[in-house]
C-alpha positions in Angstrom: -14.8 -15.9 4.9 -15.5 -19.4 5.8 -19.5 -19.3 6.1 -21.1 -19.4 2.8 -24.3 -17.6 4.5 -22.3 -14.7 5.5 -22.5 -11.6 3.1 -19.7 -10.1 1.2 -19.9 -6.3 0.1 -18.2 -4.6 -2.9 -17.9 -1.4 -1.2 -17.3 2.0 -3.1 -15.7 4.7 -0.6 -16.4 8.2 -1.9 -13.8 10.1 0.5 -10.7 8.5 -0.5 -12.1 7.2 -4.0 -11.2 3.8 -2.9 -12.9 0.2 -3.2 -13.2 -2.4 -0.7 -14.2 -6.2 -0.5 -15.9 -6.4 3.0 -16.5 -9.9 4.4 -19.0 -8.8 7.1 -19.0 -11.9 8.8 -22.9 -11.5 9.2 -25.8 -13.3 7.4 -28.2 -11.1 5.3 -30.5 -10.7 8.5 -27.8 -10.0 10.7 -26.1 -7.3 8.2 -29.4 -5.8 7.7 -30.4 -5.4 11.3 -26.9 -4.1 12.2 -26.7 -1.6 9.3 -30.3 -0.4 9.9 -29.6 0.5 13.5 -26.5 2.4 12.7 -27.2 6.0 13.7 -24.4 7.5 11.8 -21.8 6.3 9.4 -19.4 9.4 10.1 -17.2 7.0 12.1 -16.2 5.7 8.7 -16.1 8.8 6.7 -12.3 8.7 6.3 -12.1 5.1 5.9 -14.1 2.1 6.3 -11.7 0.5 8.4 -13.6 -0.3 11.8 -16.8 -1.8 10.0 -17.1 -5.6 11.6 -15.8 -8.4 9.7 -12.6 -8.1 7.3 -12.0 -5.4 5.0 -9.6 -5.4 2.1 -8.9 -2.6 -0.1 -9.3 -3.3 -3.9 -6.6 -1.8 -6.2 -5.2 -1.9 -9.9 -2.0 -4.1 -10.1 0.0 -2.0 -12.6 3.3 -4.0 -12.0 3.2 -5.8 -15.3 2.4 -2.4 -17.1 5.3 -0.5 -15.3 7.9 -3.3 -16.5 6.6 -2.4 -20.2 6.8 1.1 -19.9 10.4 1.0 -18.4 11.3 -1.0 -21.4 10.1 1.5 -23.7 11.9 4.2 -22.0 15.1 2.3 -22.2 14.8 1.8 -25.9 17.4 4.0 -27.2 15.8 4.1 -30.8 12.7 5.9 -29.3 12.3 9.6 -29.1 10.4 11.1 -26.1 7.3 11.5 -28.5 7.4 7.9 -29.5 7.9 6.9 -25.9 4.9 8.7 -24.9 2.9 7.1 -27.8 4.2 3.6 -26.6 3.1 4.3 -23.2 -0.3 5.2 -24.2 -0.4 2.1 -26.6 0.5 0.0 -23.6 -1.9 1.3 -21.1 -4.8 1.2 -23.7 -4.1 -2.5 -25.0 -3.3 -4.2 -21.6 -6.0 -5.4 -19.3 -5.7 -4.2 -15.6 -5.5 -6.8 -13.1 -7.6 -6.0 -9.7 -6.1 -7.4 -6.7 -6.9 -7.2 -2.9 -4.3 -5.8 -0.5 -3.5 -8.0 2.6 -2.1 -5.7 5.1 -1.2 -7.3 8.4 -0.6 -3.9 10.1 -3.9 -2.5 9.0 -2.0 0.8 7.6 -2.9 2.3 4.4 0.8 3.8 4.0 4.0 4.2 6.0 5.6 7.3 6.4 9.2 7.7 5.9 11.6 10.1 7.6 10.8 13.0 5.4 7.1 12.6 6.1 6.1 11.3 2.8 3.8 8.6 2.4 5.1 5.4 0.9 3.5 1.8 0.3 4.3 -0.3 3.3 6.7 -2.9 3.0 4.5 -5.6 4.7 1.6 -5.5 2.1 1.0 -8.2 -0.1 -1.3 -8.8 -3.1 -4.0 -11.4 -3.9 -6.1 -11.8 -7.3 -9.4 -10.3 -6.7 -11.7 -13.0 -6.5 -14.6 -13.4 -8.9 -17.8 -11.8 -7.9 -20.1 -14.5 -6.3 -23.7 -15.1 -6.3 -25.2 -13.3 -3.2 -22.4 -10.4 -3.1 -24.0 -7.1 -2.3 -22.6 -3.7 -3.2 -22.7 -0.4 -1.1 -21.5 3.0 -1.1 -20.0 4.8 2.1 -19.5 8.4 2.5 -21.9 10.8 4.7 -25.3 9.9 6.1 -27.1 11.4 3.3 -25.7 9.2 0.7 -24.4 5.9 2.2 -26.6 2.7 1.6 -26.1 -1.2 1.0 -27.7 -2.8 -1.9 -28.7 -6.5 -1.7 -27.8 -8.9 -4.5 -31.5 -8.4 -6.0 -31.2 -4.6 -6.0 -33.2 -3.5 -2.9 -31.4 -0.7 -1.0 -30.8 -0.7 2.6 -30.3 2.7 4.4 -28.8 3.2 7.9 -31.0 4.6 10.8 -29.3 8.0 10.3 -29.7 8.5 6.4 -30.7 11.9 5.7 -30.6 13.4 9.1 -27.4 15.3 8.7 -25.8 13.9 11.9 -22.1 14.3 12.2 -20.8 12.8 15.2 -17.1 11.2 15.7 -18.5 8.0 17.3 -22.1 7.1 16.4 -22.1 4.7 19.4 -21.8 7.5 21.8 -25.2 9.1 20.7 
């Protein structure tokens, strides 16, 4: 995101219970016009991928916690109950780092030869940037509960809000 006038949205996706950092590539005026004219958000129901601009999934980086848990499991002096208690203690006391996923293929998951989903090998992670002044927030799910909220708290609804439409491609309406 090279233009400081372009809006970034911290987007909560209800369907997949995921969070996203959306660099819209649009100014506030452009984003409000685009969003306000959107007839339906159904094309983004399963995933907000396809929204204009760049989209990065926000996830918890648990790698440092996993190493501590493995150390506790490998400790021969601990009983199973003591290991369980230690794991709870580790997760309670350790702050969780939030990161954004950099996925050059745009895939959420790879599928192995057994049809099992696994993390793609090409994904990498970057620290989640600190929230900047001017960032917006939003929620995306269905036409009756999706919105954008500006940095001053004003909600912007899309054109199809509350109309109950459900189409595969809103541009085809």
